[in-house]
DRENDO-1510 file (C-alpha; in Angstrom, 1 decimal, always signed):
<recs>
REC; n; res; u; v; w
REC; 1; MET; +66.3; -16.7; +221.7 .
REC; 2; VAL; +65.1; -20.1; +220.6 .
REC; 3; SER; +67.7; -21.9; +218.4 .
REC; 4; LYS; +66.8; -23.2; +214.9 .
REC; 5; SER; +67.7; -26.8; +216.0 .
REC; 6; ARG; +65.3; -26.6; +218.9 .
REC; 7; LEU; +62.5; -25.4; +216.6 .
REC; 8; ASN; +63.1; -28.3; +214.3 .
REC; 9; ARG; +63.1; -30.8; +217.2 .
REC; 10; ASP; +60.1; -29.5; +219.1 .
REC; 11; TYR; +57.9; -28.4; +216.2 .
REC; 12; GLU; +56.2; -30.1; +213.2 .
REC; 13; THR; +56.3; -27.7; +210.3 .
REC; 14; GLU; +54.1; -27.7; +207.1 .
REC; 15; GLU; +54.1; -25.0; +204.4 .
REC; 16; GLY; +51.8; -24.2; +201.5 .
REC; 17; PRO; +51.5; -21.4; +199.0 .
REC; 18; ARG; +49.9; -18.9; +201.4 .
REC; 19; VAL; +50.3; -20.5; +204.9 .
REC; 20; ARG; +53.0; -21.8; +207.2 .
REC; 21; VAL; +52.1; -24.0; +210.2 .
REC; 22; MET; +54.4; -24.7; +213.2 .
REC; 23; LYS; +52.7; -27.2; +215.5 .
REC; 24; HIS; +54.1; -28.0; +218.9 .
REC; 25; ARG; +54.8; -31.7; +219.0 .
REC; 26; ARG; +53.8; -32.1; +222.7 .
REC; 27; ASN; +51.3; -29.3; +223.3 .
REC; 28; SER; +47.9; -28.7; +221.7 .
REC; 29; CYS; +48.9; -25.5; +219.9 .
REC; 30; ALA; +50.4; -24.1; +216.8 .
REC; 31; VAL; +51.5; -20.8; +215.2 .
REC; 32; VAL; +50.0; -20.1; +211.8 .
REC; 33; THR; +51.8; -17.6; +209.6 .
REC; 34; LEU; +49.7; -15.9; +206.9 .
REC; 35; SER; +50.6; -13.8; +203.9 .
REC; 36; SER; +49.5; -10.4; +205.1 .
REC; 37; CYS; +48.0; -8.5; +208.0 .
REC; 38; ALA; +44.8; -8.1; +206.0 .
REC; 39; VAL; +44.4; -11.8; +205.5 .
REC; 40; CYS; +45.2; -12.4; +209.2 .
REC; 41; GLU; +42.4; -10.1; +210.2 .
REC; 42; SER; +40.0; -11.7; +207.7 .
REC; 43; VAL; +40.7; -15.2; +209.2 .
REC; 44; LEU; +40.2; -13.8; +212.7 .
REC; 45; GLN; +36.8; -12.3; +211.8 .
REC; 46; LEU; +35.7; -15.5; +210.1 .
REC; 47; SER; +36.7; -17.6; +213.2 .
REC; 48; LYS; +34.6; -15.3; +215.4 .
REC; 49; ARG; +31.5; -15.7; +213.1 .
REC; 50; GLN; +32.0; -19.4; +212.5 .
REC; 51; PRO; +34.3; -21.2; +214.9 .
REC; 52; LEU; +36.9; -23.4; +213.1 .
REC; 53; SER; +37.2; -27.0; +213.9 .
REC; 54; ILE; +39.0; -30.2; +212.8 .
REC; 55; ARG; +37.2; -33.6; +213.3 .
REC; 56; GLY; +34.9; -32.0; +215.9 .
REC; 57; ILE; +37.7; -30.4; +217.9 .
REC; 58; GLN; +37.1; -26.6; +218.1 .
REC; 59; LEU; +40.1; -24.3; +217.5 .
REC; 60; ASP; +40.8; -21.2; +219.6 .
REC; 61; VAL; +42.2; -18.7; +217.1 .
REC; 62; ARG; +43.6; -15.4; +218.3 .
REC; 63; PRO; +46.3; -12.9; +217.4 .
REC; 64; HIS; +49.8; -14.0; +218.1 .
REC; 65; GLU; +51.1; -11.8; +220.9 .
REC; 66; SER; +54.0; -10.3; +219.0 .
REC; 67; ASP; +54.0; -6.6; +217.8 .
REC; 68; SER; +56.7; -7.4; +215.3 .
REC; 69; GLU; +54.8; -10.2; +213.6 .
REC; 70; PRO; +51.2; -9.1; +213.2 .
REC; 71; TRP; +50.5; -11.6; +210.4 .
REC; 72; CYS; +50.8; -14.6; +212.7 .
REC; 73; LEU; +48.0; -16.4; +214.6 .
REC; 74; PHE; +48.1; -18.5; +217.7 .
REC; 75; VAL; +45.9; -21.6; +217.4 .
REC; 76; GLY; +45.1; -23.8; +220.4 .
REC; 77; TRP; +42.6; -26.5; +221.2 .
REC; 78; THR; +41.5; -28.7; +224.1 .
REC; 79; LEU; +41.3; -32.4; +223.5 .
REC; 80; PRO; +38.4; -34.5; +225.0 .
REC; 81; GLU; +39.5; -36.1; +228.3 .
REC; 82; ARG; +40.0; -39.5; +226.7 .
REC; 83; GLN; +42.3; -38.0; +224.1 .
REC; 84; LYS; +44.7; -36.2; +226.4 .
REC; 85; TYR; +46.9; -39.2; +226.7 .
REC; 86; ARG; +46.2; -40.5; +223.2 .
REC; 87; ASN; +49.7; -41.9; +222.8 .
REC; 88; GLN; +48.7; -44.5; +225.4 .
REC; 89; LEU; +45.4; -45.2; +223.7 .
REC; 90; PRO; +45.7; -47.5; +220.6 .
REC; 91; GLY; +43.1; -47.4; +217.8 .
REC; 92; PRO; +41.4; -44.7; +215.8 .
REC; 93; GLU; +41.2; -42.3; +218.7 .
REC; 94; ALA; +44.9; -41.7; +218.5 .
REC; 95; HIS; +44.4; -39.9; +215.2 .
REC; 96; LEU; +41.7; -37.3; +216.2 .
REC; 97; ALA; +44.1; -34.6; +217.4 .
REC; 98; PRO; +44.8; -32.0; +214.7 .
REC; 99; GLY; +48.2; -32.4; +213.0 .
REC; 100; ALA; +50.2; -29.8; +211.1 .
REC; 101; LYS; +48.9; -31.1; +207.8 .
REC; 102; ASP; +45.3; -30.8; +209.0 .
REC; 103; LEU; +45.9; -27.2; +210.1 .
REC; 104; LEU; +47.6; -26.3; +206.8 .
REC; 105; LYS; +44.7; -27.6; +204.8 .
REC; 106; LEU; +42.2; -25.7; +206.9 .
REC; 107; PHE; +44.0; -22.4; +206.9 .
REC; 108; GLU; +44.9; -22.6; +203.2 .
REC; 109; ALA; +41.2; -22.7; +202.7 .
REC; 110; VAL; +40.2; -19.8; +204.9 .
REC; 111; ALA; +43.3; -17.6; +204.1 .
REC; 112; ILE; +41.7; -16.1; +201.1 .
REC; 113; ASP; +43.9; -14.5; +198.5 .
REC; 114; PHE; +41.5; -11.6; +197.8 .
REC; 115; GLU; +43.6; -10.1; +195.0 .
REC; 116; ASP; +43.6; -13.3; +193.0 .
REC; 117; VAL; +39.9; -14.0; +192.9 .
REC; 118; VAL; +38.4; -14.1; +189.4 .
REC; 119; ILE; +35.1; -15.0; +187.7 .
REC; 120; LEU; +35.2; -17.6; +185.0 .
REC; 121; VAL; +32.3; -17.9; +182.5 .
REC; 122; VAL; +31.2; -21.3; +181.2 .
REC; 123; ARG; +29.9; -20.9; +177.7 .
REC; 124; LYS; +26.9; -23.2; +176.9 .
REC; 125; ARG; +25.6; -26.2; +178.9 .
REC; 126; SER; +26.8; -24.7; +182.3 .
REC; 127; GLN; +23.7; -26.1; +184.0 .
REC; 128; THR; +23.6; -29.5; +182.4 .
REC; 129; PRO; +23.8; -32.5; +184.8 .
REC; 130; GLU; +27.1; -33.6; +183.2 .
REC; 131; VAL; +28.9; -30.3; +183.7 .
REC; 132; THR; +27.4; -29.8; +187.2 .
REC; 133; SER; +28.6; -33.3; +188.2 .
REC; 134; ILE; +32.2; -32.5; +187.0 .
REC; 135; LEU; +32.3; -29.2; +188.9 .
REC; 136; LEU; +31.0; -30.8; +192.1 .
REC; 137; ASP; +32.7; -34.1; +192.0 .
REC; 138; SER; +35.6; -34.3; +189.6 .
REC; 139; PRO; +38.9; -35.7; +191.1 .
REC; 140; ILE; +40.8; -33.1; +189.1 .
REC; 141; LEU; +39.1; -30.4; +191.2 .
REC; 142; GLU; +39.5; -32.1; +194.6 .
REC; 143; GLU; +41.8; -29.5; +195.9 .
REC; 144; LEU; +39.4; -26.7; +194.9 .
REC; 145; GLN; +36.4; -28.5; +196.4 .
REC; 146; SER; +38.3; -29.1; +199.6 .
REC; 147; ARG; +38.6; -25.3; +200.2 .
REC; 148; MET; +34.9; -25.2; +200.7 .
REC; 149; THR; +34.3; -28.5; +202.6 .
REC; 150; ALA; +37.2; -27.6; +205.0 .
REC; 151; VAL; +35.1; -24.8; +206.4 .
REC; 152; GLY; +31.7; -26.5; +206.1 .
REC; 153; ARG; +30.7; -24.7; +202.8 .
REC; 154; ARG; +29.5; -26.0; +199.5 .
REC; 155; VAL; +30.6; -25.4; +195.9 .
REC; 156; ASP; +26.9; -24.9; +195.0 .
REC; 157; GLU; +26.0; -22.4; +197.7 .
REC; 158; ASP; +22.3; -21.5; +197.8 .
REC; 159; TRP; +22.9; -17.8; +197.5 .
REC; 160; ALA; +25.1; -18.2; +194.4 .
REC; 161; ASP; +22.1; -18.6; +192.0 .
REC; 162; GLY; +23.6; -21.6; +190.2 .
REC; 163; ALA; +27.2; -20.3; +190.1 .
REC; 164; LYS; +29.9; -22.6; +191.4 .
REC; 165; ILE; +32.2; -21.3; +194.2 .
REC; 166; TYR; +35.7; -22.5; +194.9 .
REC; 167; VAL; +36.8; -19.7; +197.2 .
REC; 168; PRO; +35.0; -19.5; +200.6 .
REC; 169; LEU; +34.0; -15.9; +200.3 .
REC; 170; GLU; +30.9; -14.7; +202.0 .
REC; 171; GLN; +28.0; -13.2; +200.0 .
REC; 172; LYS; +28.7; -9.9; +201.7 .
REC; 173; HIS; +32.2; -9.7; +200.0 .
REC; 174; LEU; +30.6; -9.7; +196.6 .
REC; 175; ILE; +27.8; -7.4; +197.5 .
REC; 176; ASP; +30.3; -4.8; +198.8 .
REC; 177; ALA; +32.3; -5.2; +195.6 .
REC; 178; GLY; +29.2; -4.7; +193.4 .
REC; 179; VAL; +29.6; -8.2; +191.9 .
REC; 180; GLU; +26.5; -10.1; +190.8 .
REC; 181; LEU; +27.0; -13.8; +190.1 .
REC; 182; LYS; +25.1; -15.6; +187.3 .
REC; 183; LYS; +24.3; -19.2; +186.8 .
REC; 184; ASP; +27.2; -19.7; +184.2 .
REC; 185; HIS; +29.8; -18.2; +186.5 .
REC; 186; ILE; +32.6; -19.9; +188.5 .
REC; 187; LEU; +34.3; -18.1; +191.3 .
REC; 188; ALA; +37.9; -19.2; +191.7 .
REC; 189; TYR; +41.5; -18.2; +191.9 .
REC; 190; SER; +43.2; -17.3; +188.6 .
REC; 191; LYS; +45.6; -20.2; +189.2 .
REC; 192; ASP; +42.6; -22.6; +189.1 .
REC; 193; PHE; +41.8; -21.8; +185.5 .
REC; 194; GLY; +43.9; -24.5; +184.0 .
REC; 195; LEU; +42.5; -27.2; +186.3 .
REC; 196; ILE; +38.9; -26.2; +185.6 .
REC; 197; LYS; +39.5; -26.2; +181.8 .
REC; 198; ALA; +41.1; -29.6; +182.1 .
REC; 199; ALA; +38.2; -31.0; +184.1 .
REC; 200; LEU; +35.6; -29.7; +181.5 .
REC; 201; ARG; +37.6; -30.6; +178.4 .
REC; 202; LYS; +35.8; -33.8; +177.8 .
REC; 203; LEU; +32.4; -34.8; +179.1 .
REC; 204; PRO; +31.6; -38.4; +180.2 .
REC; 205; SER; +29.4; -38.8; +177.1 .
REC; 206; GLY; +32.5; -38.2; +174.9 .
REC; 207; GLU; +31.4; -34.8; +173.7 .
REC; 208; ARG; +33.7; -31.9; +173.8 .
REC; 209; GLY; +33.3; -29.9; +177.0 .
REC; 210; PRO; +32.1; -26.3; +177.1 .
REC; 211; ASN; +34.4; -23.3; +176.6 .
REC; 212; VAL; +35.6; -21.5; +179.8 .
REC; 213; LYS; +36.5; -17.8; +179.6 .
REC; 214; GLN; +38.3; -15.9; +182.4 .
REC; 215; LEU; +37.1; -12.4; +183.2 .
REC; 216; ARG; +39.2; -9.7; +184.9 .
REC; 217; PRO; +40.2; -10.2; +188.6 .
REC; 218; LEU; +37.7; -8.9; +191.1 .
REC; 219; GLN; +40.3; -7.0; +193.3 .
REC; 220; LEU; +38.3; -7.5; +196.4 .
REC; 221; MET; +41.1; -6.1; +198.6 .
REC; 222; ASP; +43.3; -3.1; +198.1 .
REC; 223; PRO; +46.9; -4.5; +197.3 .
REC; 224; ALA; +48.3; -1.6; +199.3 .
REC; 225; ASN; +47.1; -3.4; +202.5 .
REC; 226; SER; +49.3; -6.5; +201.8 .
REC; 227; ASP; +52.5; -7.4; +203.5 .
REC; 228; PHE; +54.8; -10.2; +202.3 .
REC; 229; LEU; +55.3; -13.6; +203.9 .
REC; 230; PRO; +58.0; -13.3; +206.6 .
REC; 231; PRO; +61.0; -15.7; +206.8 .
REC; 232; ALA; +60.4; -19.2; +208.3 .
REC; 233; ALA; +60.1; -19.3; +212.1 .
REC; 234; ALA; +60.0; -15.5; +212.3 .
REC; 235; CYS; +57.2; -15.6; +214.8 .
REC; 236; TRP; +59.4; -17.5; +217.2 .
REC; 237; ALA; +62.5; -15.3; +216.9 .
REC; 238; ASP; +61.8; -13.1; +219.9 .
REC; 239; MET; +60.6; -15.9; +222.3 .
REC; 240; THR; +62.5; -16.9; +225.4 .
REC; 241; ASP; +63.1; -20.6; +226.2 .
REC; 242; ASP; +60.4; -20.4; +229.0 .
REC; 243; GLU; +57.8; -19.1; +226.6 .
REC; 244; PHE; +58.8; -21.7; +224.0 .
REC; 245; ASP; +58.3; -24.5; +226.6 .
REC; 246; MET; +54.8; -23.2; +227.4 .
REC; 247; GLY; +53.8; -23.7; +223.7 .
REC; 248; GLN; +52.8; -20.1; +223.2 .
REC; 249; PRO; +54.2; -16.6; +223.7 .
</recs>
């Protein structure tokens, strides 16, 4: 059994609302803990269709080999030859390897909270250049925009017919749910409502911004499939010291 003190010494840990990352300080690997088995499977399927990468370094994403913790993923990567000894190479190359914060940002984006996805409706002027500019570039919405850019997607996806997307869903998810997006729609999480209203409150011209109304949640995933986030470091609880030293179970 690996002690908590050793976990803290050998692993860099970052935690967000839906994701916990434990990155090995010496080896090129990490364990990512997600909020449910269903979200875990969704991320695995996404990584098979569209390999995940950070600064051009492709990630190997696979199930964590632990029957007791099925909501964890093992993430590994191979550095280019010149990067293997990056601590001995000064300059910008030393910062190419993924860190715990990089992994957290990426997996927060792809670990979709299906039960919290909502459609917002922008009343009037939804397609004006001023409103479009705010939704695409406002600093207030930077966190929302980064969910899309982190996985190589756009807020104004071609298939969205003018709607703005802040959750990296695929078109298939909406088709399967019988959802048809319109040009005055915004696809987001319910928690994003306040930020979007704040961003649109006042236009650059000084005019009052358009009204935004929240529709009902889409319920894209059955809540019965969800499991709760396990305690910190749970994925490592049943590892031996030898497995721990290898950087993966």
